[in-house]
Backbone as a printed PyTorch tensor [residue, N CA C, xyz], in Angstrom:
tensor([[[ -2.4240, -28.2880,  59.0090],
         [ -1.9480, -27.3210,  59.9550],
         [ -1.1720, -26.2350,  59.2330]],

        [[ -1.4150, -24.9910,  59.5740],
         [ -0.7820, -23.8390,  58.9350],
         [  0.5960, -23.5910,  59.5220]],

        [[  1.5370, -23.2790,  58.6580],
         [  2.8770, -22.9190,  59.0990],
         [  3.0790, -21.4530,  58.7770]],

        [[  2.9480, -20.6050,  59.7720],
         [  3.0240, -19.1580,  59.5600],
         [  4.4060, -18.6970,  59.1460]],

        [[  5.3880, -19.5310,  59.3190],
         [  6.7490, -19.1490,  58.9720],
         [  7.1840, -19.7180,  57.6250]],

        [[  6.2540, -20.3180,  56.9090],
         [  6.5940, -20.8940,  55.6140],
         [  7.0280, -19.7960,  54.6560]],

        [[  8.0380, -20.1010,  53.8700],
         [  8.5810, -19.1310,  52.9220],
         [  8.7750, -19.8320,  51.5820]],

        [[  8.3600, -19.1760,  50.5300],
         [  8.6290, -19.6600,  49.1810],
         [  9.9090, -18.9720,  48.7270]],

        [[ 10.8470, -19.7480,  48.2320],
         [ 12.1500, -19.1840,  47.8520],
         [ 12.0260, -18.2560,  46.6470]],

        [[ 12.9860, -17.3640,  46.5370],
         [ 13.0380, -16.4520,  45.3810],
         [ 13.1940, -17.2400,  44.0940]],

        [[ 13.9650, -18.3040,  44.1500],
         [ 14.1660, -19.1450,  42.9640],
         [ 12.8400, -19.7430,  42.4830]],

        [[ 12.0090, -20.1810,  43.4380],
         [ 10.7020, -20.7280,  43.0780],
         [  9.8250, -19.6460,  42.4670]],

        [[  9.8480, -18.4550,  43.0540],
         [  9.0630, -17.3450,  42.5260],
         [  9.4740, -17.0430,  41.0850]],

        [[ 10.7690, -16.9960,  40.8180],
         [ 11.2530, -16.7160,  39.4610],
         [ 10.9170, -17.8540,  38.5040]],

        [[ 11.0060, -19.0810,  39.0030],
         [ 10.6580, -20.2310,  38.1670],
         [  9.1840, -20.1720,  37.7520]],

        [[  8.3100, -19.8970,  38.7050],
         [  6.8770, -19.7870,  38.3940],
         [  6.6500, -18.6350,  37.4240]],

        [[  7.2560, -17.4900,  37.6840],
         [  7.1080, -16.3340,  36.7860],
         [  7.5030, -16.6830,  35.3530]],

        [[  8.5720, -17.4230,  35.2030],
         [  9.1090, -17.7050,  33.8750],
         [  8.4710, -18.8890,  33.1740]],

        [[  7.8120, -19.7900,  33.9170],
         [  7.3020, -21.0160,  33.2950],
         [  5.7990, -21.2320,  33.3970]],

        [[  5.1040, -20.4570,  34.2050],
         [  3.6810, -20.6930,  34.4360],
         [  2.8530, -20.4010,  33.1800]],

        [[  2.2740, -21.4490,  32.6040],
         [  1.4440, -21.2720,  31.4030],
         [  0.2420, -20.3870,  31.6770]],

        [[ -0.3680, -20.5550,  32.8260],
         [ -1.5410, -19.7500,  33.1640],
         [ -1.1760, -18.2630,  33.1680]],

        [[ -0.0900, -17.9080,  33.8220],
         [  0.3510, -16.5150,  33.8630],
         [  0.6290, -15.9820,  32.4590]],

        [[  1.3310, -16.7600,  31.6350],
         [  1.6810, -16.2960,  30.2940],
         [  0.4470, -16.1330,  29.4080]],

        [[ -0.4960, -17.0580,  29.5290],
         [ -1.7290, -16.9430,  28.7430],
         [ -2.5530, -15.7500,  29.2200]],

        [[ -2.6350, -15.5360,  30.5300],
         [ -3.3730, -14.3870,  31.0600],
         [ -2.7590, -13.0800,  30.5830]],

        [[ -1.4530, -12.9670,  30.6290],
         [ -0.7890, -11.7360,  30.1840],
         [ -1.0280, -11.4970,  28.6940]],

        [[ -0.9030, -12.5580,  27.9040],
         [ -1.1330, -12.4190,  26.4640],
         [ -2.5880, -12.0550,  26.1870]],

        [[ -3.5230, -12.6700,  26.9090],
         [ -4.9440, -12.3710,  26.7170],
         [ -5.2380, -10.9100,  27.0470]],

        [[ -4.6450, -10.4080,  28.1130],
         [ -4.8640,  -9.0010,  28.4740],
         [ -4.2840,  -8.0670,  27.4110]],

        [[ -3.1140,  -8.3910,  26.9020],
         [ -2.5000,  -7.5550,  25.8550],
         [ -3.3510,  -7.5680,  24.5860]],

        [[ -3.8390,  -8.7400,  24.2020],
         [ -4.7060,  -8.8320,  23.0260],
         [ -6.0120,  -8.0830,  23.2550]],

        [[ -6.5790,  -8.2260,  24.4380],
         [ -7.8290,  -7.5270,  24.7500],
         [ -7.6390,  -6.0200,  24.6430]],

        [[ -6.5420,  -5.5070,  25.1960],
         [ -6.2890,  -4.0560,  25.0970],
         [ -6.1400,  -3.6190,  23.6430]],

        [[ -5.4350,  -4.4130,  22.8620],
         [ -5.2240,  -4.0760,  21.4490],
         [ -6.5600,  -3.9940,  20.7010]],

        [[ -7.4020,  -5.0140,  20.8630],
         [ -8.6680,  -5.0280,  20.1400],
         [ -9.6700,  -4.0320,  20.7340]],

        [[ -9.6340,  -3.8140,  22.0450],
         [-10.4810,  -2.7800,  22.6350],
         [-10.1740,  -1.4250,  22.0030]],

        [[ -8.9040,  -1.1280,  21.8590],
         [ -8.5030,   0.1500,  21.2570],
         [ -8.9430,   0.2210,  19.7920]],

        [[ -8.7920,  -0.8600,  19.0690],
         [ -9.1750,  -0.8780,  17.6540],
         [-10.6850,  -0.6900,  17.4750]],

        [[-11.4860,  -1.2910,  18.3570],
         [-12.9460,  -1.2010,  18.2540],
         [-13.5250,   0.0490,  18.9170]],

        [[-12.6970,   0.8050,  19.6270],
         [-13.1800,   1.9870,  20.3610],
         [-13.9860,   2.9530,  19.4860]],

        [[-13.5740,   3.2460,  18.2400],
         [-14.3670,   4.1750,  17.4210],
         [-15.8120,   3.7070,  17.1830]],

        [[-16.0430,   2.4130,  17.3100],
         [-17.3990,   1.8710,  17.1340],
         [-18.1400,   1.7440,  18.4560]],

        [[-17.4720,   2.0800,  19.5480],
         [-18.1030,   1.9450,  20.8630],
         [-18.2360,   0.5050,  21.3070]],

        [[-17.3540,  -0.3550,  20.8180],
         [-17.3820,  -1.7760,  21.1730],
         [-16.1080,  -2.1720,  21.9080]],

        [[-16.2190,  -3.2080,  22.7120],
         [-15.0460,  -3.8520,  23.2860],
         [-14.7850,  -5.1390,  22.5080]],

        [[-13.6250,  -5.7200,  22.7250],
         [-13.3250,  -6.9870,  22.0510],
         [-14.3130,  -8.0690,  22.4900]],

        [[-14.7090,  -8.0610,  23.7670],
         [-15.6780,  -9.0430,  24.2530],
         [-17.0400,  -8.8790,  23.6040]],

        [[-17.4570,  -7.6310,  23.4100],
         [-18.7440,  -7.3860,  22.7460],
         [-18.6950,  -7.8250,  21.2850]],

        [[-17.5610,  -7.5800,  20.6350],
         [-17.4080,  -8.0400,  19.2510],
         [-17.5460,  -9.5620,  19.1940]],

        [[-16.8310, -10.2690,  20.0750],
         [-16.9000, -11.7330,  20.0760],
         [-18.3160, -12.2240,  20.3660]],

        [[-18.9760, -11.5720,  21.3020],
         [-20.3490, -11.9460,  21.6350],
         [-21.2750, -11.7210,  20.4430]],

        [[-21.1710, -10.5660,  19.8210],
         [-22.0180, -10.2940,  18.6580],
         [-21.7110, -11.2650,  17.5230]],

        [[-20.4380, -11.5800,  17.3100],
         [-20.0700, -12.5260,  16.2580],
         [-20.6760, -13.9070,  16.5470]],

        [[-20.7300, -14.2750,  17.8260],
         [-21.2920, -15.5790,  18.1790],
         [-22.7990, -15.6440,  17.9090]],

        [[-23.4450, -14.4940,  17.7960],
         [-24.8850, -14.4410,  17.5100],
         [-25.1830, -14.3830,  16.0170]],

        [[-24.1530, -14.2410,  15.2080],
         [-24.3270, -14.1100,  13.7640],
         [-24.5650, -15.4970,  13.1490]],

        [[-25.7850, -15.9790,  13.3240],
         [-26.1790, -17.3220,  12.8910],
         [-27.5220, -17.2410,  12.1720]],

        [[-27.8320, -18.2630,  11.3810],
         [-29.1360, -18.2660,  10.6980],
         [-30.3120, -18.2970,  11.6620]],

        [[-30.1690, -19.0140,  12.7820],
         [-31.2380, -19.1180,  13.7800],
         [-30.7260, -18.5780,  15.1030]],

        [[-31.5500, -17.8490,  15.8460],
         [-31.1160, -17.3140,  17.1370],
         [-30.7070, -18.4320,  18.1000]],

        [[-29.4810, -18.3620,  18.6270],
         [-29.0160, -19.3900,  19.5540],
         [-29.5760, -19.1830,  20.9590]],

        [[-29.4780, -20.2220,  21.7580],
         [-29.8710, -20.1320,  23.1560],
         [-28.7280, -19.5290,  23.9730]],

        [[-29.0680, -19.0150,  25.1380],
         [-28.0390, -18.5060,  26.0470],
         [-27.0430, -19.6200,  26.3720]],

        [[-27.5350, -20.8290,  26.5750],
         [-26.6530, -21.9500,  26.9000],
         [-25.6380, -22.2420,  25.8200]],

        [[-26.0590, -22.2320,  24.5650],
         [-25.1200, -22.5460,  23.4880],
         [-24.0840, -21.4320,  23.3130]],

        [[-24.4980, -20.1860,  23.5170],
         [-23.5520, -19.0660,  23.4070],
         [-22.5750, -19.0850,  24.5790]],

        [[-23.0800, -19.3590,  25.7800],
         [-22.1770, -19.4030,  26.9330],
         [-21.1550, -20.5230,  26.7660]],

        [[-21.5530, -21.6540,  26.2060],
         [-20.6110, -22.7520,  25.9670],
         [-19.5660, -22.3530,  24.9290]],

        [[-19.9990, -21.7340,  23.8380],
         [-19.0660, -21.3170,  22.7850],
         [-18.0350, -20.3340,  23.3200]],

        [[-18.4830, -19.3790,  24.1220],
         [-17.5990, -18.3320,  24.6260],
         [-16.9080, -18.7110,  25.9400]],

        [[-17.1940, -19.8920,  26.4650],
         [-16.6320, -20.3600,  27.7350],
         [-16.9200, -19.3630,  28.8590]],

        [[-18.1770, -18.9050,  28.9030],
         [-18.6390, -17.9700,  29.9280],
         [-19.7730, -18.6320,  30.6950]],

        [[-19.8830, -18.3160,  31.9820],
         [-21.0610, -18.8060,  32.6810],
         [-22.2560, -17.9410,  32.2680]],

        [[-23.4490, -18.4560,  32.4780],
         [-24.6720, -17.7790,  32.0200],
         [-24.8640, -16.4160,  32.6800]],

        [[-24.4900, -16.3010,  33.9370],
         [-24.6480, -15.0270,  34.6380],
         [-23.7690, -13.9520,  34.0090]],

        [[-22.5240, -14.3050,  33.7130],
         [-21.6000, -13.3630,  33.0760],
         [-22.0990, -12.9960,  31.6820]],

        [[-22.5850, -13.9760,  30.9380],
         [-23.1250, -13.7100,  29.6120],
         [-24.3290, -12.7750,  29.6920]],

        [[-25.2190, -13.0340,  30.6190],
         [-26.3990, -12.1760,  30.7800],
         [-25.9840, -10.7380,  31.0660]],

        [[-24.9980, -10.5590,  31.9310],
         [-24.4990,  -9.2090,  32.2330],
         [-23.8580,  -8.5640,  31.0000]],

        [[-23.1450,  -9.3550,  30.2070],
         [-22.4950,  -8.8250,  29.0070],
         [-23.5120,  -8.4250,  27.9360]],

        [[-24.6560,  -9.0670,  27.9340],
         [-25.6990,  -8.7510,  26.9540],
         [-26.3910,  -7.4190,  27.2400]],

        [[-26.4730,  -7.0320,  28.5050],
         [-27.2470,  -5.8470,  28.9000],
         [-26.8710,  -4.5810,  28.1320]],

        [[-25.5850,  -4.2010,  28.0530],
         [-25.2700,  -2.9680,  27.3130],
         [-25.5890,  -3.0760,  25.8160]],

        [[-25.4590,  -4.2700,  25.2600],
         [-25.7800,  -4.4610,  23.8410],
         [-27.2850,  -4.3580,  23.6120]],

        [[-28.0610,  -4.8640,  24.5670],
         [-29.5200,  -4.7220,  24.5010],
         [-29.9170,  -3.2490,  24.5950]],

        [[-29.3180,  -2.5370,  25.5650],
         [-29.6540,  -1.1130,  25.7450],
         [-29.3420,  -0.2980,  24.4880]],

        [[-28.3010,  -0.6740,  23.7730],
         [-27.9390,   0.0340,  22.5300],
         [-28.7940,  -0.4060,  21.3510]],

        [[-29.6360,  -1.4030,  21.5280],
         [-30.4880,  -1.8770,  20.4420],
         [-29.7490,  -2.7510,  19.4410]],

        [[-28.6640,  -3.3810,  19.8820],
         [-27.8540,  -4.2100,  18.9880],
         [-28.2200,  -5.6940,  19.0690]],

        [[-28.8330,  -6.0740,  20.1940],
         [-29.1500,  -7.4800,  20.4760],
         [-30.5310,  -7.5540,  21.1120]],

        [[-31.2370,  -8.6330,  20.8050],
         [-32.5030,  -8.9040,  21.4980],
         [-32.3800, -10.2250,  22.2510]],

        [[-33.0810, -10.2990,  23.3650],
         [-33.1850, -11.5270,  24.1570],
         [-34.6750, -11.8250,  24.2490]],

        [[-35.0740, -12.9770,  23.7130],
         [-36.4860, -13.3280,  23.6860],
         [-36.7110, -14.7200,  24.2830]],

        [[-37.9100, -14.9280,  24.7800],
         [-38.2980, -16.2450,  25.2670],
         [-38.3430, -17.1980,  24.0820]],

        [[-37.8180, -18.4020,  24.2820],
         [-37.8380, -19.4360,  23.2510],
         [-39.2650, -19.9620,  23.1380]],

        [[-39.8850, -19.8420,  21.9570],
         [-41.2730, -20.3150,  21.8210],
         [-41.4350, -21.8100,  22.1030]],

        [[-40.3780, -22.5920,  21.8730],
         [-40.4540, -24.0350,  22.0910],
         [-40.2080, -24.4250,  23.5480]],

        [[-39.5700, -23.5340,  24.3200],
         [-39.2680, -23.8200,  25.7260],
         [-39.2680, -22.5000,  26.4830]],

        [[-40.3390, -22.2200,  27.1580],
         [-40.5260, -20.9230,  27.8250],
         [-39.4500, -20.6310,  28.8790]],

        [[-38.7330, -21.6550,  29.3490],
         [-37.6700, -21.4330,  30.3370],
         [-36.3850, -20.9420,  29.6820]],

        [[-36.2760, -21.1070,  28.3890],
         [-35.0470, -20.7800,  27.6590],
         [-35.1670, -19.4270,  26.9620]],

        [[-34.0330, -18.8130,  26.6890],
         [-33.9830, -17.5260,  25.9830],
         [-33.1800, -17.6930,  24.7010]],

        [[-33.6180, -17.0010,  23.6730],
         [-32.9220, -16.9760,  22.3860],
         [-32.3430, -15.5830,  22.1840]],

        [[-31.1510, -15.5220,  21.6240],
         [-30.4350, -14.2700,  21.4120],
         [-30.3140, -13.9960,  19.9250]],

        [[-30.4610, -12.7230,  19.5530],
         [-30.3540, -12.3760,  18.1380],
         [-29.7780, -10.9730,  17.9760]],

        [[-29.0550, -10.7920,  16.8890],
         [-28.6240,  -9.4520,  16.4990],
         [-29.8120,  -8.7190,  15.8960]],

        [[-29.9200,  -7.4480,  16.1750],
         [-30.9170,  -6.6260,  15.5040],
         [-30.3300,  -6.1770,  14.1670]],

        [[-31.1310,  -5.5110,  13.3590],
         [-30.6160,  -4.9730,  12.0960],
         [-29.4650,  -4.0080,  12.3760]],

        [[-29.6250,  -3.1670,  13.3990],
         [-28.5570,  -2.2340,  13.7690],
         [-27.3040,  -2.9900,  14.2320]],

        [[-27.5050,  -4.0770,  14.9490],
         [-26.3850,  -4.9010,  15.3980],
         [-25.6340,  -5.5250,  14.2440]],

        [[-26.3760,  -6.0010,  13.2350],
         [-25.7230,  -6.5890,  12.0530],
         [-24.9140,  -5.5440,  11.2860]],

        [[-25.4350,  -4.3160,  11.2060],
         [-24.7080,  -3.2400,  10.5230],
         [-23.4170,  -2.9200,  11.2720]],

        [[-23.5010,  -2.8040,  12.5970],
         [-22.3100,  -2.4930,  13.3900],
         [-21.2950,  -3.6280,  13.3040]],

        [[-21.7610,  -4.8600,  13.3510],
         [-20.8550,  -5.9980,  13.2290],
         [-20.1460,  -5.9810,  11.8750]],

        [[-20.8700,  -5.6480,  10.8200],
         [-20.2600,  -5.5580,   9.4860],
         [-19.1980,  -4.4580,   9.4400]],

        [[-19.3980,  -3.3830,  10.1770],
         [-18.3960,  -2.3160,  10.2450],
         [-17.1820,  -2.7420,  11.0690]],

        [[-17.3900,  -3.6270,  12.0350],
         [-16.3060,  -4.0690,  12.9080],
         [-15.4080,  -5.1180,  12.2590]],

        [[-15.9440,  -5.9140,  11.3590],
         [-15.1650,  -7.0080,  10.7670],
         [-13.8970,  -6.5100,  10.0570]],

        [[-13.9310,  -5.4400,   9.2630],
         [-12.6770,  -4.9830,   8.6460],
         [-11.6180,  -4.5540,   9.6800]],

        [[-12.0640,  -4.0140,  10.8040],
         [-11.1280,  -3.6560,  11.8830],
         [-10.4980,  -4.9290,  12.4380]],

        [[-11.3170,  -5.9280,  12.7130],
         [-10.8080,  -7.2090,  13.2020],
         [ -9.8340,  -7.8170,  12.2000]],

        [[-10.1970,  -7.7880,  10.9250],
         [ -9.3580,  -8.3660,   9.8690],
         [ -7.9960,  -7.6790,   9.8290]],

        [[ -7.9910,  -6.3530,   9.9060],
         [ -6.7330,  -5.5860,   9.8830],
         [ -5.8680,  -5.9270,  11.0910]],

        [[ -6.4640,  -5.9330,  12.2700],
         [ -5.7010,  -6.2260,  13.4860],
         [ -5.1820,  -7.6590,  13.4830]],

        [[ -6.0130,  -8.5730,  13.0100],
         [ -5.6030,  -9.9700,  12.9670],
         [ -4.4610, -10.1840,  11.9860]],

        [[ -4.5230,  -9.5280,  10.8410],
         [ -3.4310,  -9.6450,   9.8660],
         [ -2.1270,  -9.1170,  10.4540]],

        [[ -2.2080,  -8.0120,  11.1840],
         [ -1.0080,  -7.4530,  11.8180],
         [ -0.4420,  -8.4220,  12.8590]],

        [[ -1.3220,  -9.0470,  13.6310],
         [ -0.8550, -10.0230,  14.6230],
         [ -0.2260, -11.2380,  13.9570]],

        [[ -0.8730, -11.7480,  12.9170],
         [ -0.3180, -12.9060,  12.2130],
         [  1.0500, -12.5760,  11.6250]],

        [[  1.1950, -11.3550,  11.0920],
         [  2.5000, -10.9370,  10.5520],
         [  3.5360, -10.8670,  11.6700]],

        [[  3.1400, -10.3440,  12.8140],
         [  4.0500, -10.2280,  13.9550],
         [  4.4870, -11.6060,  14.4530]],

        [[  3.5770, -12.5770,  14.3970],
         [  3.8930, -13.9260,  14.8480],
         [  4.6980, -14.7190,  13.8200]],

        [[  4.8340, -14.1750,  12.6310],
         [  5.6750, -14.8130,  11.6180],
         [  5.2840, -16.2320,  11.2620]],

        [[  4.0160, -16.4760,  11.0860],
         [  3.5620, -17.7990,  10.6830],
         [  3.2670, -18.7360,  11.8430]],

        [[  3.5290, -18.3120,  13.0660],
         [  3.2850, -19.1760,  14.2230],
         [  1.8490, -19.0650,  14.7350]],

        [[  1.0520, -18.2070,  14.1170],
         [ -0.3230, -18.0090,  14.5710],
         [ -1.1590, -19.2710,  14.5090]],

        [[ -1.0300, -20.0380,  13.4310],
         [ -1.8060, -21.2740,  13.3100],
         [ -1.4090, -22.2750,  14.3900]],

        [[ -0.1340, -22.3560,  14.6820],
         [  0.3490, -23.2630,  15.7330],
         [ -0.1820, -22.8130,  17.1040]],

        [[ -0.1330, -21.5030,  17.3360],
         [ -0.6370, -20.9620,  18.6090],
         [ -2.1250, -21.2650,  18.7700]],

        [[ -2.9100, -21.0460,  17.7170],
         [ -4.3410, -21.3420,  17.7890],
         [ -4.5750, -22.8340,  18.0820]],

        [[ -3.8180, -23.7020,  17.4470],
         [ -3.9610, -25.1410,  17.6770],
         [ -3.5750, -25.4990,  19.1100]],

        [[ -2.4900, -24.9210,  19.6040],
         [ -2.0610, -25.2120,  20.9720],
         [ -3.0970, -24.7180,  21.9860]],

        [[ -3.6310, -23.5200,  21.7610],
         [ -4.6570, -22.9870,  22.6710],
         [ -5.9280, -23.8300,  22.6140]],

        [[ -6.2940, -24.2770,  21.4310],
         [ -7.4720, -25.1450,  21.2930],
         [ -7.2630, -26.4510,  22.0510]],

        [[ -6.0520, -26.9590,  22.0410],
         [ -5.7610, -28.1970,  22.7690],
         [ -5.9360, -28.0070,  24.2710]],

        [[ -5.6680, -26.8100,  24.7650],
         [ -5.8360, -26.5270,  26.1920],
         [ -7.2930, -26.3860,  26.5860]],

        [[ -8.1140, -25.9540,  25.6630],
         [ -9.5200, -25.7500,  26.0130],
         [-10.3480, -26.9410,  25.6030]]])
């Protein structure tokens, strides 16, 4: 039964604001995304596109399923994220010869060149973040990995 007069106290609101792990991780993720989006802007890439392209940098073209699992994305979101990269000629999506229901993803030659240009930008930004964290970066990565 709904209580239309229910009120959450200000103290509870402040407690959630100050302690909610989900909120803090979301805020940090957005700040990191903005930072890397800005860094990759000269290449016409977003941080998500960089991560997606990096996930395709493998000896054999991966399946959509394996990439979606690695990136913790559902297949529909991944398919939508691939479209602009396909239009730019950076990625190909092909039918898997061994399983016609499956798709394999690959970087094109142009995609590999752009990814190689993006890596030094990522390296520079990551070094700056690690310096800012003062050695706590490895601990943060381990803690985040434990959550996922």
